[in-house]
C-alpha positions in Angstrom: 123.0 35.0 146.6 119.5 36.1 145.3 118.5 35.6 141.7 115.2 37.6 141.4 115.5 40.3 138.7 113.7 40.1 135.4 113.9 42.6 132.6 111.6 42.0 129.6 111.1 43.4 126.1 114.8 43.8 125.5 116.5 43.3 122.2 119.9 41.9 123.2 121.4 43.2 119.9 120.4 46.8 120.5 122.8 49.0 122.6 120.0 51.3 123.7 117.9 48.4 124.9 120.9 47.0 126.8 121.5 50.3 128.5 117.9 50.5 129.5 118.2 47.0 130.8 121.3 47.8 132.9 119.5 50.7 134.5 116.3 48.7 135.1 118.3 45.8 136.6 120.1 48.1 139.1 116.8 49.6 140.1 115.2 46.2 140.7 118.2 45.1 142.8 117.6 48.2 145.1 113.9 47.3 145.4 114.7 43.7 146.2 117.2 44.6 148.9 114.7 46.9 150.5 111.9 44.3 150.3 114.1 41.6 151.8 115.2 43.9 154.7 111.6 44.9 155.5 109.7 41.6 154.9 112.0 38.6 155.4 113.0 37.6 158.9 116.7 37.5 159.2 117.4 40.0 156.5 116.8 43.1 158.7 120.5 43.9 158.9 121.5 42.5 155.5 123.2 44.7 152.9 124.2 44.5 149.3 127.7 43.3 148.7 127.8 43.1 144.9 125.8 42.6 141.7 126.7 41.0 138.4 129.1 43.2 136.4 126.5 43.6 133.6 123.1 42.5 132.6 122.8 38.7 132.0 121.5 37.9 128.5 119.3 34.8 128.6 119.0 34.3 124.9 119.8 36.1 121.6 121.4 34.6 118.5 122.1 30.9 117.9 123.8 29.2 115.0 122.1 26.9 112.6 124.1 23.8 113.0 124.4 20.3 111.5 121.7 19.3 114.0 119.1 21.5 115.8 118.2 20.2 119.3 114.5 20.5 119.8 112.0 20.4 122.7 111.1 16.9 121.7 114.7 15.8 122.0 114.7 17.3 125.5 111.3 16.0 126.7 111.8 12.5 125.2 115.3 12.3 126.8 116.9 11.4 123.4 120.3 9.9 123.3 122.7 10.5 120.4 125.7 8.5 119.1 127.7 11.7 118.9 126.8 13.0 122.4 129.3 15.3 124.0 127.3 16.4 127.0 124.2 15.4 128.9 121.6 17.4 130.8 118.5 16.8 132.8 117.5 20.4 133.6 113.9 21.3 133.0 112.6 23.3 130.1 112.5 26.7 131.8 111.1 29.4 129.6 110.9 32.9 131.1 108.4 34.8 129.2 110.5 37.3 127.2 107.6 39.8 126.9 106.1 39.7 130.4 105.4 37.8 133.5 105.3 34.1 133.9 107.5 31.1 133.5 106.8 27.8 131.7 108.5 24.8 133.4 108.5 21.2 132.3 110.5 18.8 134.4 112.1 15.7 132.9 111.3 12.3 134.4 113.3 11.6 137.6 116.6 10.0 136.8 116.4 10.8 133.0 118.5 13.0 130.8 119.0 14.0 127.2 122.2 14.2 125.2 123.6 17.1 123.3 125.1 15.9 120.0 128.4 17.2 118.7 126.6 18.3 115.5 124.9 21.1 117.5 128.3 22.7 117.9 129.1 22.6 114.2 127.7 25.6 112.2 126.1 24.3 109.0 128.0 26.6 106.5 131.5 26.6 108.1 134.0 23.9 108.3 136.6 25.4 110.6 134.4 26.6 113.5 133.0 25.2 116.7 130.4 26.9 119.0 129.6 26.2 122.6 127.3 27.5 125.2 123.9 29.3 124.8 124.5 29.9 121.1 124.6 26.3 119.9 122.1 25.0 117.4 118.8 24.6 119.2 115.2 25.8 119.4 114.0 28.4 121.8 112.5 25.6 124.0 115.5 23.3 124.0 117.7 26.4 124.7 115.8 27.1 127.9 117.1 23.8 129.3 120.7 23.6 128.0 121.6 27.2 128.8 122.6 26.4 132.4 126.2 26.9 133.4 127.2 23.2 134.1 126.0 22.2 130.6 127.7 25.1 129.0 130.9 24.2 130.8 130.6 20.6 129.4 130.0 21.9 125.9 133.0 24.3 126.2 135.2 21.4 127.2 134.0 19.3 124.3 134.5 22.1 121.8 138.0 22.8 123.2 139.0 19.1 123.0 137.5 18.8 119.5 139.5 21.8 118.4 142.7 20.4 119.8 142.2 17.0 118.3 141.3 18.6 114.9 144.5 20.7 115.0 146.6 17.6 116.0 145.2 15.6 113.0 145.2 18.5 110.6 141.5 18.2 109.8 138.4 20.3 110.1 136.2 19.8 113.2 133.4 18.3 111.0 135.8 15.5 109.9 136.6 14.6 113.5 135.8 11.0 114.6 133.2 11.6 117.3 134.0 8.2 118.9 137.6 9.4 119.5 136.3 12.7 120.9 133.9 11.0 123.2 136.6 8.5 124.3 138.9 11.4 125.2 136.1 13.2 127.1 135.4 10.0 129.1 139.1 9.5 129.9 139.3 13.0 131.3 136.1 12.6 133.3 134.6 15.4 131.3 131.6 13.5 130.0 129.6 11.3 132.3 126.4 10.0 130.9 124.1 10.3 133.9 121.5 12.6 135.3 122.3 16.0 136.6 119.9 17.2 139.3 117.1 19.6 138.2 116.9 21.1 141.7 
């Protein structure tokens, strides 16, 4: 698997931009395959098996939640009483308008928590959000957007929804200690470092 394409200056909410991005992404894949075959030892006889089914959107809309996770939360490895997931992946900002990547690695063996409040939209009582659209800044998002962390948030949101339905309450009224206890029992929340490599 090779993860090398980059398409910039795309509005993820504009269908024309997304179409242009699809075309550009496929063009870049072809160029990467040819480059690898011609320049990387061992790839001479390689061939393309498949690509992603559509362009991957790194970032677009996010909710404004009961709490907004910030770069300071990430870099200071903050822990929260209502944590439902932990992450130690670096801040990894791919310049949305051009070349370059900003990376800031967390201290070895450290992590930050994602509070349940980031999954709760500020103006809605009966809604939970998980994944790359939770309440966070651009910088914090660049760390938490990775798949394992999104899986953990999805598990927490699903469990919170089930507990809320069982109790006949809105997700905002849910006792986060009970949610965390259930996540721990199911081995879905382990408060420890996840490798940044």
